C-alpha positions in Angstrom: 0.0 0.0 0.0 2.7 2.5 0.8 4.8 1.5 -2.2 2.7 3.7 -4.6 1.7 7.4 -4.4 -2.0 6.3 -4.7 -1.6 3.9 -1.8 0.0 6.6 0.4 -2.9 9.0 -0.6 -5.5 6.4 0.4 -3.8 5.5 3.7 -3.4 9.2 4.6 -7.0 9.9 3.6 -8.2 7.2 6.0 -5.8 8.1 8.7 -6.9 11.8 8.5 -10.5 10.7 9.0 -9.6 8.4 11.9 -7.5 11.1 13.6 -10.5 13.5 13.1 -12.7 11.1 15.0 -10.1 10.8 17.8 -9.9 14.6 18.0 -13.7 15.0 18.1 -13.9 12.4 20.8 -11.2 14.2 22.8 -13.0 17.5 22.4 -16.2 15.9 23.6 -14.5 14.7 26.7 -12.7 18.0 27.2 -15.8 20.3 26.8 -18.7 18.1 27.8 -17.9 15.0 30.0 -14.9 15.3 32.3 -13.3 18.6 31.3 -10.0 16.7 30.8 -7.7 17.8 28.0 -5.7 14.6 27.6 -7.6 13.5 24.5 -7.1 16.8 22.7 -3.4 16.8 23.8 -2.9 13.4 22.3 -5.0 13.6 19.1 -4.4 17.2 18.3 -0.7 16.8 17.3 -1.4 13.4 15.7 -4.2 14.9 13.6 -2.0 17.9 12.7 0.8 15.8 11.5 -1.5 13.5 9.4 -3.2 16.6 8.0 0.1 18.0 6.8 1.0 14.6 5.4 -2.3 14.5 3.5 -1.8 17.9 2.0 1.8 17.0 0.9 0.8 13.7 -0.7 -2.2 15.4 -2.4 0.1 18.0 -3.9 2.6 15.3 -5.0 -0.2 13.2 -6.5 -1.7 16.1 -8.4 0.9 16.0 -11.3 1.2 12.2 -11.3 -2.6 11.8 -11.7 -3.0 14.9 -14.0 -5.5 16.6 -11.7 -6.6 20.0 -12.7 -6.9 22.9 -10.3 -10.6 22.1 -9.5 -9.9 18.5 -8.5 -6.9 19.5 -6.5 -8.9 22.2 -4.7 -11.6 19.7 -3.7 -9.0 17.2 -2.6 -7.4 19.8 -0.3 -10.8 21.2 0.8 -11.8 17.6 1.8 -9.2 17.8 4.6 -11.1 20.4 6.5 -14.5 18.8 7.4 -14.4 15.7 9.4 -14.2 12.5 7.2 -14.1 14.6 4.0 -10.9 12.9 2.9 -12.6 9.5 2.8 -15.5 11.0 0.9 -13.1 12.5 -1.6 -11.0 9.4 -1.9 -14.1 7.3 -2.7 -15.4 9.8 -5.2 -11.9 10.0 -6.9 -11.7 6.2 -7.1 -15.2 6.0 -8.7 -14.3 8.7 -11.2 -11.0 7.1 -12.2 -9.0 10.0 -10.6 -6.9 7.4 -8.7 -6.1 5.2 -11.7 -2.7 3.5 -11.6 -2.4 3.7 -15.4 -2.1 7.5 -15.3 0.6 7.4 -12.6 4.1 8.2 -14.0 7.3 6.9 -12.4 
C-alpha cells in the first residue's frame, strides 16, 4: 500500500479521518464530559501531522494523476471537514482519478 503514491494517498485519507474522529472524541470529553484535555493533547498533534501529510501527498499526486486545479482544490478542501478525505477518496476512485495507469514513475 505504501509503495505507490496512490496507496499513500489512500492511507493518509483514511488516517486523517480516523484522527479527526479521535480529536472529536477528545474534544467531547474536554468540553462536555470530564473537562479533561488529555484526548485533545494526544489527538491534536497526531491529527495535525496527518493533515500536513495528506496535504503534501495530495500535492505530490496532483501532477502524477494529472488533476486540474478544480480536483486539487476539492482534494485539499476535503481535509477540512471531518471525514471529508474519505468521501473525496471514494469519489476520486469511482471517477478514475486514482487510476494506476495515469501514474508516472
